Every structure is written in structure tokens, then in C-alpha cells.
PyMOL Python script that loads the backbone (N, CA, C, O; Angstrom):
from pymol import cmd

cmd.read_pdbstr("""\
ATOM      1  N   MET A   1      22.420  95.109  34.482  1.00  0.00           N
ATOM      2  CA  MET A   1      22.860  95.069  32.916  1.00  0.00           C
ATOM      3  C   MET A   1      23.544  94.016  31.847  1.00  0.00           C
ATOM      4  O   MET A   1      23.188  93.242  30.958  1.00  0.00           O
ATOM      5  N   MET A   2      24.976  94.558  32.616  1.00  0.00           N
ATOM      6  CA  MET A   2      25.754  94.785  32.066  1.00  0.00           C
ATOM      7  C   MET A   2      26.416  92.734  32.425  1.00  0.00           C
ATOM      8  O   MET A   2      26.567  91.795  31.644  1.00  0.00           O
ATOM      9  N   ALA A   3      26.642  92.867  34.074  1.00  0.00           N
ATOM     10  CA  ALA A   3      26.170  91.341  34.398  1.00  0.00           C
ATOM     11  C   ALA A   3      25.434  90.242  33.999  1.00  0.00           C
ATOM     12  O   ALA A   3      25.788  89.075  33.834  1.00  0.00           O
ATOM     13  N   ALA A   4      23.820  91.049  33.800  1.00  0.00           N
ATOM     14  CA  ALA A   4      23.350  89.709  33.250  1.00  0.00           C
ATOM     15  C   ALA A   4      23.830  89.345  31.647  1.00  0.00           C
ATOM     16  O   ALA A   4      23.733  88.268  31.059  1.00  0.00           O
ATOM     17  N   GLN A   5      24.330  90.521  31.210  1.00  0.00           N
ATOM     18  CA  GLN A   5      24.817  89.836  29.432  1.00  0.00           C
ATOM     19  C   GLN A   5      26.524  89.045  30.231  1.00  0.00           C
ATOM     20  O   GLN A   5      26.604  87.820  30.322  1.00  0.00           O
ATOM     21  N   TYR A   6      27.296  89.643  30.549  1.00  0.00           N
ATOM     22  CA  TYR A   6      28.767  88.772  30.942  1.00  0.00           C
ATOM     23  C   TYR A   6      27.843  87.617  31.695  1.00  0.00           C
ATOM     24  O   TYR A   6      28.631  86.680  31.575  1.00  0.00           O
ATOM     25  N   ARG A   7      26.894  87.149  32.273  1.00  0.00           N
ATOM     26  CA  ARG A   7      26.681  85.926  32.708  1.00  0.00           C
ATOM     27  C   ARG A   7      26.238  84.934  31.326  1.00  0.00           C
ATOM     28  O   ARG A   7      26.612  83.797  31.038  1.00  0.00           O
ATOM     29  N   ALA A   8      25.235  85.920  30.575  1.00  0.00           N
ATOM     30  CA  ALA A   8      24.925  85.054  29.473  1.00  0.00           C
ATOM     31  C   ALA A   8      25.897  84.508  28.497  1.00  0.00           C
ATOM     32  O   ALA A   8      25.885  83.395  27.970  1.00  0.00           O
ATOM     33  N   ASP A   9      26.587  85.302  28.374  1.00  0.00           N
ATOM     34  CA  ASP A   9      28.132  84.768  27.887  1.00  0.00           C
ATOM     35  C   ASP A   9      28.620  83.913  28.508  1.00  0.00           C
ATOM     36  O   ASP A   9      28.706  82.814  27.960  1.00  0.00           O
ATOM     37  N   ALA A  10      28.972  84.026  29.463  1.00  0.00           N
ATOM     38  CA  ALA A  10      29.401  82.712  29.776  1.00  0.00           C
ATOM     39  C   ALA A  10      28.643  81.072  29.714  1.00  0.00           C
ATOM     40  O   ALA A  10      29.073  79.952  29.436  1.00  0.00           O
ATOM     41  N   LEU A  11      27.854  81.398  29.960  1.00  0.00           N
ATOM     42  CA  LEU A  11      26.373  80.303  29.192  1.00  0.00           C
ATOM     43  C   LEU A  11      26.711  79.690  28.576  1.00  0.00           C
ATOM     44  O   LEU A  11      26.950  78.494  28.740  1.00  0.00           O
ATOM     45  N   GLU A  12      26.908  80.709  27.144  1.00  0.00           N
ATOM     46  CA  GLU A  12      26.779  80.675  26.384  1.00  0.00           C
ATOM     47  C   GLU A  12      27.845  79.871  25.797  1.00  0.00           C
ATOM     48  O   GLU A  12      27.569  79.096  24.881  1.00  0.00           O
ATOM     49  N   ARG A  13      29.447  80.019  26.388  1.00  0.00           N
ATOM     50  CA  ARG A  13      30.220  80.047  26.173  1.00  0.00           C
ATOM     51  C   ARG A  13      30.392  78.318  26.396  1.00  0.00           C
ATOM     52  O   ARG A  13      30.828  77.492  25.594  1.00  0.00           O
ATOM     53  N   ALA A  14      29.913  78.133  27.695  1.00  0.00           N
ATOM     54  CA  ALA A  14      29.860  76.733  28.220  1.00  0.00           C
ATOM     55  C   ALA A  14      29.260  76.081  28.034  1.00  0.00           C
ATOM     56  O   ALA A  14      29.342  74.959  28.533  1.00  0.00           O
ATOM     57  N   ARG A  15      28.129  76.522  27.033  1.00  0.00           N
ATOM     58  CA  ARG A  15      27.295  74.996  26.462  1.00  0.00           C
ATOM     59  C   ARG A  15      27.881  74.675  25.525  1.00  0.00           C
ATOM     60  O   ARG A  15      27.967  73.448  25.561  1.00  0.00           O
ATOM     61  N   GLN A  16      28.532  75.205  24.356  1.00  0.00           N
ATOM     62  CA  GLN A  16      29.212  76.026  23.244  1.00  0.00           C
ATOM     63  C   GLN A  16      30.281  74.534  23.634  1.00  0.00           C
ATOM     64  O   GLN A  16      30.128  73.471  23.032  1.00  0.00           O
ATOM     65  N   GLN A  17      31.082  74.687  24.471  1.00  0.00           N
ATOM     66  CA  GLN A  17      32.417  74.172  25.162  1.00  0.00           C
ATOM     67  C   GLN A  17      32.032  72.283  25.233  1.00  0.00           C
ATOM     68  O   GLN A  17      32.710  71.326  24.859  1.00  0.00           O
ATOM     69  N   GLN A  18      30.169  72.379  26.115  1.00  0.00           N
ATOM     70  CA  GLN A  18      29.516  71.056  26.431  1.00  0.00           C
ATOM     71  C   GLN A  18      29.493  70.211  24.791  1.00  0.00           C
ATOM     72  O   GLN A  18      30.058  69.118  24.762  1.00  0.00           O
ATOM     73  N   ALA A  19      28.978  70.626  23.745  1.00  0.00           N
ATOM     74  CA  ALA A  19      28.429  70.789  22.593  1.00  0.00           C
ATOM     75  C   ALA A  19      29.985  70.367  22.268  1.00  0.00           C
ATOM     76  O   ALA A  19      30.589  70.591  23.317  1.00  0.00           O
ATOM     77  N   LEU A  20      30.488  70.089  21.734  1.00  0.00           N
ATOM     78  CA  LEU A  20      31.696  70.708  20.811  1.00  0.00           C
ATOM     79  C   LEU A  20      32.765  69.614  21.708  1.00  0.00           C
ATOM     80  O   LEU A  20      33.703  69.085  21.112  1.00  0.00           O
ATOM     81  N   GLU A  21      32.550  69.379  22.985  1.00  0.00           N
ATOM     82  CA  GLU A  21      33.356  67.816  23.513  1.00  0.00           C
ATOM     83  C   GLU A  21      32.643  66.643  23.454  1.00  0.00           C
ATOM     84  O   GLU A  21      33.232  65.562  23.495  1.00  0.00           O
ATOM     85  N   ALA A  22      31.106  66.743  23.339  1.00  0.00           N
ATOM     86  CA  ALA A  22      29.771  65.506  23.324  1.00  0.00           C
ATOM     87  C   ALA A  22      30.065  65.850  21.681  1.00  0.00           C
ATOM     88  O   ALA A  22      28.904  65.913  21.277  1.00  0.00           O
ATOM     89  N   ALA A  23      30.779  66.066  20.696  1.00  0.00           N
ATOM     90  CA  ALA A  23      30.477  65.976  19.679  1.00  0.00           C
ATOM     91  C   ALA A  23      31.840  65.198  18.932  1.00  0.00           C
ATOM     92  O   ALA A  23      31.860  64.393  18.001  1.00  0.00           O
ATOM     93  N   ARG A  24      32.920  65.768  19.715  1.00  0.00           N
ATOM     94  CA  ARG A  24      33.979  64.860  20.298  1.00  0.00           C
ATOM     95  C   ARG A  24      33.848  63.638  20.285  1.00  0.00           C
ATOM     96  O   ARG A  24      34.320  62.918  19.405  1.00  0.00           O
ATOM     97  N   GLU A  25      33.040  63.153  21.480  1.00  0.00           N
ATOM     98  CA  GLU A  25      33.549  61.651  21.639  1.00  0.00           C
ATOM     99  C   GLU A  25      32.261  61.096  20.632  1.00  0.00           C
ATOM    100  O   GLU A  25      32.155  59.875  20.750  1.00  0.00           O
ATOM    101  N   ARG A  26      31.632  61.463  20.030  1.00  0.00           N
ATOM    102  CA  ARG A  26      30.463  60.439  19.432  1.00  0.00           C
ATOM    103  C   ARG A  26      31.567  60.385  17.925  1.00  0.00           C
ATOM    104  O   ARG A  26      32.104  59.359  17.508  1.00  0.00           O
ATOM    105  N   THR A  27      31.664  61.427  17.461  1.00  0.00           N
ATOM    106  CA  THR A  27      32.984  61.202  16.880  1.00  0.00           C
ATOM    107  C   THR A  27      33.981  60.383  16.814  1.00  0.00           C
ATOM    108  O   THR A  27      34.111  59.767  15.757  1.00  0.00           O
ATOM    109  N   LYS A  28      35.288  60.066  18.292  1.00  0.00           N
ATOM    110  CA  LYS A  28      34.979  59.217  18.519  1.00  0.00           C
ATOM    111  C   LYS A  28      34.703  57.604  18.597  1.00  0.00           C
ATOM    112  O   LYS A  28      35.506  56.728  18.276  1.00  0.00           O
ATOM    113  N   ARG A  29      33.399  57.425  19.091  1.00  0.00           N
ATOM    114  CA  ARG A  29      33.080  55.809  19.545  1.00  0.00           C
ATOM    115  C   ARG A  29      32.425  55.852  18.199  1.00  0.00           C
ATOM    116  O   ARG A  29      31.502  55.042  18.284  1.00  0.00           O
ATOM    117  N   PHE A  30      32.425  56.446  16.847  1.00  0.00           N
ATOM    118  CA  PHE A  30      31.730  56.637  15.401  1.00  0.00           C
ATOM    119  C   PHE A  30      32.675  55.732  14.996  1.00  0.00           C
ATOM    120  O   PHE A  30      32.456  54.525  14.896  1.00  0.00           O
ATOM    121  N   ILE A  31      34.105  56.469  14.673  1.00  0.00           N
ATOM    122  CA  ILE A  31      35.385  56.033  14.302  1.00  0.00           C
ATOM    123  C   ILE A  31      35.571  54.864  14.875  1.00  0.00           C
ATOM    124  O   ILE A  31      35.610  53.823  14.220  1.00  0.00           O
ATOM    125  N   GLY A  32      35.710  54.913  16.178  1.00  0.00           N
ATOM    126  CA  GLY A  32      36.466  53.552  17.052  1.00  0.00           C
ATOM    127  C   GLY A  32      38.300  53.453  16.776  1.00  0.00           C
ATOM    128  O   GLY A  32      39.058  54.200  16.156  1.00  0.00           O
ATOM    129  N   THR A  33      38.550  52.133  17.578  1.00  0.00           N
ATOM    130  CA  THR A  33      39.930  52.797  16.672  1.00  0.00           C
ATOM    131  C   THR A  33      40.361  52.271  15.581  1.00  0.00           C
ATOM    132  O   THR A  33      39.541  51.618  14.935  1.00  0.00           O
ATOM    133  N   ALA A  34      41.812  52.402  15.035  1.00  0.00           N
ATOM    134  CA  ALA A  34      42.466  52.380  14.247  1.00  0.00           C
ATOM    135  C   ALA A  34      42.324  51.411  13.484  1.00  0.00           C
ATOM    136  O   ALA A  34      41.886  51.310  12.338  1.00  0.00           O
ATOM    137  N   ASP A  35      42.933  50.342  14.576  1.00  0.00           N
ATOM    138  CA  ASP A  35      42.910  48.732  14.494  1.00  0.00           C
ATOM    139  C   ASP A  35      42.391  47.994  13.408  1.00  0.00           C
ATOM    140  O   ASP A  35      42.921  47.248  12.585  1.00  0.00           O
ATOM    141  N   ILE A  36      40.543  48.599  13.708  1.00  0.00           N
ATOM    142  CA  ILE A  36      40.493  47.714  12.650  1.00  0.00           C
ATOM    143  C   ILE A  36      40.468  47.868  11.365  1.00  0.00           C
ATOM    144  O   ILE A  36      39.859  47.194  10.534  1.00  0.00           O
ATOM    145  N   TYR A  37      41.437  49.163  11.150  1.00  0.00           N
ATOM    146  CA  TYR A  37      41.780  49.570   9.670  1.00  0.00           C
ATOM    147  C   TYR A  37      42.911  49.164   8.833  1.00  0.00           C
ATOM    148  O   TYR A  37      43.247  49.174   7.649  1.00  0.00           O
ATOM    149  N   THR A  38      43.453  48.715  10.265  1.00  0.00           N
ATOM    150  CA  THR A  38      45.031  48.062   9.621  1.00  0.00           C
ATOM    151  C   THR A  38      44.842  47.177   9.461  1.00  0.00           C
ATOM    152  O   THR A  38      43.782  46.624   9.750  1.00  0.00           O
ATOM    153  N   ARG A  39      46.599  46.246   8.487  1.00  0.00           N
ATOM    154  CA  ARG A  39      46.199  45.052   8.403  1.00  0.00           C
ATOM    155  C   ARG A  39      47.454  44.523   9.385  1.00  0.00           C
ATOM    156  O   ARG A  39      48.380  45.277   9.683  1.00  0.00           O
ATOM    157  N   ASN A  40      47.407  43.747   9.645  1.00  0.00           N
ATOM    158  CA  ASN A  40      48.592  43.207  10.517  1.00  0.00           C
ATOM    159  C   ASN A  40      49.360  42.212  10.160  1.00  0.00           C
ATOM    160  O   ASN A  40      50.273  41.841  10.898  1.00  0.00           O
TER     161      ASN A  40
END
""", "prot")
cmd.dss("prot")
cmd.show_as("cartoon", "prot")
cmd.util.cbc("prot")
cmd.orient("prot")
């Protein structure tokens, strides 16, 4: 029973990590590079 709980916890942590990385990538793509916001 405890092994199943540990596995579920590990899967949940992996899912959360993947969601965080996906959100970070979406934010980076949305913002893009800072070059378009600066004047040269």
C-alpha cells in the first residue's frame, strides 16, 4: 500500500514539474525577446 502511495506521489510531482516547465515555455514564447521592447 505504501509503495502505491509513493508511486502516486512521484507521478504527481513529475506531472507538476512538467506543467511548470510547459508554463515557463509558454511565457517565454509569449514575451519573446526583449529586443522588440528596447530602442537602439
